[in-house]
N, C-alpha and C positions, 0 to 999 in steps of 0.2 A: 441268920443274918450274915454269918461268916461266908456261907455258900454264895450268897448274893454278892458280897464284897469281892470274892474271888472272881466271879464272872465279870464284874465291872472292871477290875484290875486287868484281867486277861484281855478284855476288849480294848483297853487303853495302851497295852504294851507296844503295839506297832507304832503308835504316835510317840510314845516315850523313846523308843529306839531311834526314830527319825528326828528326835528333838523338835517335835511339833506339838507336844502336849503343853497345856497351860501350867503355870506354877502350882496351882492347887492340885492338878492331876498328878504332877510329878511328886509332890509331897505325899499324896495318898498312896501312890504305887510304892515309893521307897519305904514308907512306914509299914505297908502291908507285907512286903517281901521279907522284912526283917523277922517277922513273926510267923510267916507262912512258908514252910519248906517247899510245898508243892508249887506255889506260884513263883518261888525263887528259882526252882529248877526250870520251869517253863520260860521264864524271862532269860535265863542263861542260855537255854537251847535256842531261843529265838534270836538272841544276840549273835551266837556263833553262826547260825544259818545266814544271818544278814552279812556277817563279815566274810564268809566263804563264797557267797553268791557272786557270779561274774557281773561286773558293771558294764552297762551298755556304753559303747564308745560314742561320745557326742562329737559329731563332725562340725568343725567351725565353719561358719558361713563366709564364703569368699565374696566380701562386699565389693571389692575392686572388679571381680569378674562380672558380678551383676551389673555394675555401672557400665562396664565395657559393652555388655550385651545390649543394654538399654540405649547406649550411644550409637551402636551400630544399627539398631533398629530405626532410630530417629534419622540417621544419615540416609539409610536405605529408603525410608519414606520420603525424605526431601528430594533425593535423586529421582525417585519415581514420579513425584509431583512435577518436578521441572521437566522431566522427559515427556510427560503427558501434555504439559503446557506447550512445549516446542512442537510436539507432534500435532497438536490442535492448531497452532499458528501456521505450520507448514501446510496443513490441509486447507486452512482458510485461504492462504495465499495462492495455492495451486489449483484448488477445486472450486472455491466459492467466490473469491475476490476477482471480479471481472469488471472492467469499466470501458465506457465508450470514449475513446480518445480521438482528438483531431490531429491530423498531420503525423500520424504514427506509422504509416506504411505507404509504399508505392505499389501501384496496381498495373497489371497488364491484362489485356483482353484479346483473345483470339476466337475467331468463329470457324466452325466446322459443320457444314451442312446446316442443321437446325439447332445446333448446340453452341452455347457460349462457354468458353473456357476462361475462367477468371482466376488469376493468380495474384497473390499479395505477398510482399516482403516487408517485414518490419524494418524501420530505419534504425532503431536502437536494438542492438543484439541482446540486451537484457530483458526485452519485452517480447512476448509471444502472443499468438492468436489463441483466444479461448474459444470463441465461437463466431461463425459468420453465417448469416441468414439473408435470404432474399425474398422480396415480395414484388409482385408485378401489378402495375396499374396504369391504364391509359398510355401504354407504349413505353413506360419508364420502369426500369428495374431498379428498385431501391434496396441497397444492401446495408446491413448493420453489422459492424465488426466490433467484437468485444475483445479486450486485451487483458492479459494478466502477466505477472512476472514469468520469465522463461523457465520452463520445467519440462518434465516428460509429458505433461498434459498440455503444455502451451508451446507450440513450435513457432519459429520465426518465419515460416513459409506456410501459406495456405493455398489450396487448390480446390476450386469448385467447378462443377459442370452443371449448367442450367439449360433446360429445354423450355423455352417460353411458349405460352399458349397463343400468343399473337406476336406481331412484329415489334421488335424493341428498337426504339430510336435513341435512347439514352440510358446510360448506367450511372447511378450515383451511389456512392458509399459513404456513409456517415455525413451526408449532406454535400459532399464534394463531387463534382462531375468528373467522371473518369473516362468515359467513352461516349462519342456522339456520332450517330449516322455512319458507323464503320470506321471512324477515326479515333485512335487512342490519343488522349491529350497528354502533353508533356507533363511530367510530375510537378513542375513548378506551376503550371496552369491548373492542374488538379488541385493543388494546395490553395491557390488564390481564389478559385471559383467559390469557395465556401464563404468568403468574406465580403461579397458584394452586399451593399445596404442602401437604403433609400435617402437617409437624411444625414448631412454633415453635422447637424447639431447633436447627433448621437455619438458622444465622445468615446464611450467604451467600444463601439463598433469601429470608429476611426482608429483607435489604438490597436485593436486586433488586426485590422488591415495593415497598418504601418509595421506592426511586428512581423506579420507574414512576409512583408516585403523586405524585412531586414534593415529598416531605416536606421536603427541605432548602430548596427554593425557597419553600415556604409558611411554614416556622417557623424557618429558620436552622439553625445547627449544633446537633447534639444527640448524645447518647450513648445506649446501650441497656443495659438490664438485663433478664434473663429470670428468671422465677420458675417453675421446672419440677420442683421437688422434690416438690410435691404439687398436686393439683387444687384449684381451677381454675387452669389455666396462665395466666400473665400476662406481658405484654410491656410493660415500662416504657420510656418515652421521656423522657429528661432534657434539657429544652431549655436552651440556654446563654443565649439572648437574653432580656433583661428586656422584658416586654410592657408597652406603654403602656396605662394604664387605660382611655383612650377607645376603644381597639381591642379591649379584652378580650372583650366579648360576641361580636364578629364572629369573632375567632380561636378562641374556645372552641367556637363552633358548627362551624367548619371542622375543628377537632380531632375532634369527635364524628363527623362524616361520614367523615373519613379512617379513624377507628377502625372504623366499620361495615364498610368495605371490607377492612381488615386482618383483622378477625375472619371475614369472609365467605370470604376466599381462603386462610386458614391453618386447616386442618381441625381441629386440636386446641387452637386458641387460644380462650380464653373471655373474657379481659379485656384491655383496653388501658388503661394508666395514663400520664397526662402529669404530669410534675413541671416547674414553671416558677416564675418570680418576676414579680410585678407591683409595680413601685416597690420593689424589693428585698425584698418580702414573699413568703415561700415559699407556693406554691399547688399544689393537686393536683386532677386531674380523672380520674375513673374511669368507663370505659364498659364495659359487660358485653354478653355475647351476648344477654341478655334485652332490653337497651336497643336493640340493633341490630334484633332481631326486631320489637320494638314500632314502631320507626320504619318498617321495611320492610313491616310487616303480613304478612310471610311469614317462614319460617326462612331467615336469610341464608346458612346452610350449603348451601342448595340451589344457590347461585351457583357453588360450586366445580365442579360437574359439569353445570350447565345454563347455557350462554352467554346464553340469552334472559333468564333470571333475573338474571344479572350485568348485562346491558344495562339491564334495568329498574331495578336498584339504582343504577347509575351515573347514569342520567337523573334519578332521584328525589333523589339527593344533590346534584346540580348541580355536581359536581366537574369535569365536562367543560368548564365555561364558563371 
């Protein structure tokens, strides 16, 4: 029995030394070693070895350093995400984002033997040409110009050489007539050629034409009234700005010339009337299709379908200056 007790005590000695033994085990060991010289020596030797054994150095954890590392990783990830976002946005703007704009460029055409040399220059220097394509049908060369923000991929100048399969009588780009029967249209005529329409009752089309003519810049704010319940159809422009008497003659002449173009490019429009004040006195100016024909010495309605006639009318009115 004593031998078995010695073995039990010897097994418990490491726990005793490390203060990990239960109270009952501690009591058992201490009572045993008082009466057992052999176990007493073993416990003493084991205690001395434990005291003389080198202790492993426990390195304290640098929590602040760990936090800094985590913060740096988070910032780096955020910077990378933002960089990728901007890179994607730049790629979209320069490579993918392209739109078909009106009145964004001026065009020039030159002929050389059987080749058409077509050059475009954007009006806004922040805009560039993304792509220009041409299709040929029934003697008309239709061009489509796509624009994007200016970049290394979108230049402000484009040059194209086109060899037609048959004789070309007209070149149109984005719906605007640019060149007709060997004549290059004036840029202002190129711009206006896009806005001809059939019905004065189409107010969005009227507004687009008036904007292209620069009516707001010429005469200030105005409102519109249409008389379309019976012929002759009339478009009334009610000017809000009081005209100074010293400028009246010049402005009334400009009103007439704008009216000639409005009548020319709106098929069923016969009359344009301006209502305005001069020194708070109500005034009215009526321009008819007959007046426009007399000024032009042709039927102004021919301008709707003939870009050369429109070009001639624009040059005669002097509105391009």
